[in-house]
C-alpha positions in Angstrom: 0.0 0.0 0.0 2.9 2.3 0.8 4.4 1.7 -2.6 1.2 2.3 -4.4 0.6 5.6 -2.6 4.1 6.7 -3.2 3.9 5.8 -6.9 0.6 7.6 -7.3 1.9 10.7 -5.6 5.1 10.9 -7.5 3.4 10.3 -10.8 0.9 13.0 -10.1 3.5 15.4 -9.0 5.6 14.6 -12.1 2.7 15.1 -14.4 1.6 18.4 -12.8 5.2 19.6 -13.0 5.3 18.7 -16.7 2.0 20.5 -17.4 2.8 23.6 -15.3 6.5 24.1 -16.1 6.2 22.5 -19.6 9.4 20.6 -19.1 10.5 17.5 -21.1 9.6 14.0 -20.1 12.5 12.0 -18.8 11.3 8.5 -18.1 14.6 6.8 -16.9 15.5 9.3 -14.3 11.9 9.4 -13.1 11.8 5.6 -12.7 15.1 5.6 -10.8 14.0 8.4 -8.4 10.6 6.8 -7.9 12.0 3.4 -7.1 14.4 4.9 -4.6 11.6 6.9 -2.9 9.4 3.8 -2.8 12.2 1.8 -1.2 12.8 4.6 1.3 9.2 4.9 2.3 8.8 1.1 2.7 11.8 1.0 5.0 10.4 3.9 7.0 7.0 2.1 7.4 8.8 -1.1 8.5 10.7 0.8 11.2 8.1 3.3 12.4 4.8 1.2 12.2 5.6 -1.0 15.2 6.7 2.0 17.3 3.4 3.8 16.4 1.4 0.7 17.2 3.0 0.2 20.6 2.5 3.8 21.4 -1.2 3.6 20.4 -1.7 0.5 22.6 0.0 2.2 25.5 -2.2 5.3 25.2 -5.3 3.2 24.9 -4.4 1.3 28.1 -3.7 4.6 29.8 -7.1 6.2 28.9 -9.2 3.1 29.3 -8.2 2.1 32.9 -10.5 -0.4 34.6 -12.8 1.3 37.0 -12.8 0.1 40.6 -16.2 -1.1 41.7 -17.4 0.6 44.8 -19.4 -2.4 46.1 -16.2 -4.1 47.3 -15.5 -1.4 49.8 
């Protein structure tokens, strides 16, 4: 999913840049840069997703503490 979103974003940015600036289309450099950015984003997701997930579980536990029943006192 990360790769698809990165590819869609980069392609859209490249096409808009081509339309607005009216530059030439260079396919090979575009493919190289896009593949590097896809690889970089995948590595970031692999590293950061578990950290974000653990933080989310910790915050959920913090805000959803079990309530003490008063009938036991």
